[in-house]
N, C-alpha and C positions, 0 to 999 in steps of 0.2 A: 291193396292200397292202404297205407297207414292213415289213421284219422288225425287230423290237425286240430289244434285248439279252435281255429276259426270255423271248423265244420261243426263244432258243438254249440255254437252261439244260436239261440232261437231266432228264427226269421231272417237270418243273414244268409241269403242265397246268392252269393257273389257270382255264381256261374249261370244265373238265370236272367235272361234279358227282360222278361216280364217283371221280375223283382226290381230290376234297375229302373224300369219305367215307373213303377209304383214309388220307388225312392224319389224320383224326380218330381212326381205329382205331390208327394207328401212333404218334401223338404226344400225343393228348389222353387216350386210354384209359390209358396207363401212369401219368399223373399222377393220374387218378381212382382207379385200383386201388391205388397205393401210399399215397395219402392216406387212402383208406377203411380200408386195413389198419391204418395208424398210429392213426387215430381209434378203430377197434374195440379196439385194444390199450389206448388210454387209457380206454375204457369198461370194460375189465376191471379196471383199477386204481382207478378213480374211486370205487366203492362203499366203499372202505376208508379214505377220507378221514375223519378224526376218530376212527378206530378204532386200536387198538394193534397193534404188530407181532405180539403173541401171537395176536390174532384172525386176522391174515394167515397165520401159521404153522399155526394149527389148521384154517383153511378150505382153504388151498391153498398148500402149502409152496413150490411152484414160483414163486410171486410174490415171495418174499423177496429174491432178487438184484436185482429191479427197484427195491427201496427201500434196500438196504444194500450192494449189490455194488460193490466198489471203494472202500471206506472203510477207511483205514489205522488203526493203533492209536492215532494222535494225533488222530483225528477229522477228518482231511483226505481229500479225494477223491484217489485215485490217478489217474495218467494213463489216459485212456480208461475212466474209471469208468462202469459201467452206471447206478448210482444218480444220478450227476451228469447223464448223458445224459437220463434220464427227467425229471429236474428241469428241465433246459433245454427239452426238447421239450414237456412237458405241465404243468409247474408242480406236480407231485405229488412229495412228498419227505418224508424225516425229517431232523431236524437232526443232522448227522454227529457233532458233539461230544457232544450229548445222548445219542446212541445208544451211543457208545464209553464215556462215563462210566457210563451205566446198566448196561452189560454188565460193565464192570470192577468195579463195586460189588456187583452182585447176580447176575452170571452170566446164565443164560438167563431168570431171573425178571425181569431188566431189560426184556425184551420187553413186559411188561405195562404199563410206564409210558411207553414211547416211542410217541407218536401220529403218524399220517400227517397231513401238512399239505398245504395247497393255496394256491398263489399266485393272486391275481386274474388272470383270463384276459387282462385288458387289458395285463398286463405279461409275458405269456408269448408272445413274438414269433413263435416257430416255430409254436406252436399257431394263432395268428391266420392265419399264412400258409397252413397246410395246410387249415384250415377254409374259407377263402375259395376256395382252388383246388379243393377237393372240391366245394363248392357249385356253382361255375361250370362245372366239367367235367361234373358230373352233369346239369346243365341242357342242355349241348351234346349229350350222348349221348341225352337224351330227345328233343330236337328233331330230331336226325338219325336217330332210331330205331335206335340201335346198342345192343346189350345185351352188355356185356363179361362174361367168365367170370373170376371171382376165382381166382387160381392158388395163393394162400397163405392158410391159415387161421391165426387168431391162436393157436390151440392149438399150432401148430408153433413159434411164437416162444416161448411159455411153456415148451415142452419144451426148446428150445435157444435161449437169449437171443442167441447170436451171429447168428441169423437176422434179428434186428432191424437189424443193420448191413448185411445184404444188401438189406433193404427200403429203408433209408435211402440206400444207394448207388444203387439203382434209381430212387428218387425224384429224387435230385440229377441223375443222367444224363438222366432224362425231362425235367426242367425246362430243362436246358441245350439239349438237342436240340429242344425245342419253341420255344425263344426265337428271335425274329427275327434275333438275332445270327448264327444258323446255319441257319434254316429259311425258305425262300422263301415257303412258304404262309402262315406267320405274318407274314412281311414284307408280303405282299399285303394282309393284314388291316390292318396298321399304315398302309400307304400309301393305303387307301381310307376312312380315318376322316374326312377333310374335304378333298376334292380336287375340282377342277372337271373337267367331262367331257372337255374338250379335252386336258388333261394326262393324264387317266386312260387314254383310248384311244390316245394316242400311246405311252405306256409299255406298255400291254397291248392291242395291236391286235386279237387274236383275241376279246377281250371283246365287241366290237361285235356279232358274229354270234350269240353265246350269252348275251347280257347278261340277257335276261328270266329265263332258267332260273337263272343264277347269282344274280341279284338276289333271286329268290324263296327260293332255298335258303339263302343266307348272311344275308339280311335287309339289303339295301342300300336306301337311300331318299334322295331329294333333301332336303337341309336348307335350301337357298335356291334358288328359281327366280327369276332376275332379271325385273323388270317391264319388258318391252320387247316391241314388236310385231315386232322383227327375229327371226325364228325361228332363224336360224343362230347369232346372238349368244346368244339365250336358251338354246339347247341347249348350246353350247360352254362357257358360263360358269355353268351350273347346278352348284351345289356338292353333291356327293354325300357321304353319310356312312352311319353304321350305324343301322338301326332299333333302337330301344330294346327289349331283351329278345330280339333275334334272335341267330343263331349267331355272326355276325361280332362283334356287340356283346360277347358273353361271351368270345370268343377274345381280343379286344382288351384287355379288362379283366384277363384272366388274364396277358397280357404285361405290362401296366402294374404289376400286383401283383408279378410276378417282378422287374421292373426296380427297384422301390422296395425290396423286401425283400432282394434280392441286390446292393445298392449298398454293397459292403463298404468303399469308400474313405471313407465318411461315418461319423462317430462317433454322430451324432444326426440323425434325420429327424423333423422337426416336422410332425405331422398337424393338419388343421383339422377343423371340424365336431364338436369335442368328443371326438374319438377319441384314444386313448393314443398317445404318440410311439413311435418305433421306434428301437431300438439294434441296428444290424445286426451288431455284434461278437458278440452272443449267437447269432444265426442262423449266423454264420460258425463259431462254436465248435461248433455241432451238426454242420455240414457237414464240419468238419475231421476228424471221426471217420472219414470215408470219402474225403474229398478235401482233403488239406492245402493244395493250391494252388487253392482255389475261384475260379471266374471272377466278376469284378465285372461283372455283366451290363449295368447301366446305364451305368457309366463307359465300358466297352469299346464299347458301341453308339454313344454320343455321340461318342467319339473317332473311331471309324471313319467315321461319316456326316459329321461336320464336316470331316474330311480330304477325303472325296469332294467336298463342296461347294466347298472351297478350290481343288481341281483344276479343277472345272467353272467356277468364278468367275462365278456369276450376277450380274446387276445387283442393286443394293440400294436400298432406301429408307433412307437413313442414320438418319433419325429413329427408325425401328423398332428400331435396335440399342440405343437408350438408354431405351426404355420397355418394361416387362415385359408390359403389357396395353394393347392399342390398341383403342379403340372408335370406331366410326363409324356414322352413320345412313346407310342405303342409300336413295338417291333414284333410282329407276329403275335404270339400268345405268351411266349415264355420270357419276354423281357420288357420291363418298364424302364425307360431311360429318363430319369428325372432331371429336370433343369437345375434343381438346387442340390443334386448329388447326395441327398440325405437318405432317400429310400430306394433300394434296389430290390428287384424280385420279379416274380411272374405275375401276370394279370390274374390268373386264378387265385393265387395266394392273396393278392391285394383285395380282390373282391370278397373272398371268404372272410377276411378280417374286417373290412368296412361294411359288409353286408347288413348287420343288425342296424347300424346307424342309417344306412340308405333306406332300409325297409321301414323304419319309423319316421323317415322324412327329415330327420335331424340334419343329415348331410345330403349332398346331391352331386351327381356326376354329370358333367356336360362334355360333349365331344366337339372339338373344333378341327377344321382342316387348315393346315398351313403348308402351302405348296402341295406336295404329294404325301404329307405326313398326317397321321391321325394323332391328335393331341388330346389326351385325357386331362380334363380339369376337374379336380375334386375339391368341393367346397365343404370344409369340415363342419362349420357351424352355419349352415345355410339358413335355417329358420330364424336364427338370431339376427341375421342381416338380410332377410328376404326383401326388404324394401328397396335394396339396391337394384333389384331386377323388375320392379313395378314401373 
């Protein structure tokens, strides 16, 4: 067996289920724990929406700084204002100018007229981010039978609001260290989203011996088995991907979510399927409380992997460079019948050429059924437009 580059990486035991469980404990659990704590804090504040600041003060005076902390005498948010952070994170707030005006006119009695307000969740981008990450990480923990111990109670944050910054910092660090930009286990998940067997076991030789156990644990499945009697060709060019609702599936989509929401070089990310668009600047503003130079995870990953590809200089099907989505009917294994008539050839030739992009996750193959036909859909710049599938 030839040694692969990935076999030389210290502590990267992609063939070992125990190593995968340790990965989940070390990199998925922190995301789950921090997002859960943040969501529990939101749940403490949410019941006061529509009620007055006086009600807040009467019920639990510790909560007041979360609504009015860091508002100056002119009704502006100060730098690193706690009230502004809560507004950005959860969409719960009082109008700063209304608060200052009421207090200036009536003193503490002004608390009676200032109401807590709520922004529609669709427009609270950080909240959408942590809710999705919490949901997916929770499912991963359930499937892997890992029960984390929560280390921080919300009451500690209420007692000392500075603890919120500690949690936020832990969350940001957890997201970055989980990301395929820095984590080979997450990269493994990215590289197995749609890749043919021949490429897969060339990159990960030790997978062959342990494949059935890893396949069962992570949830890997064939998404296209070529229709040919040639056993070697059929095995080599079977395209593997992630079983829907398996562990790999949820890790993959956690990464996609992070790439989309931490894409700070974009001003606007347009979502499809009727979901609200994303303004990454608002997420960056939250992260800036603890990381002024936040990583742009999607831009950095694309830059890194495109540079690697240019050094490798793989052969290209030039026509694929000018179409965003390439569709072809698969006829057996030797013919791809493209709808746009630009690319003709065999499935093996096509997969060998696009294999490097599929392995790096830059591109993705999806298989659709139309009547009795298998339709191969190749998305050339999948990561750049991954929000279309969220």
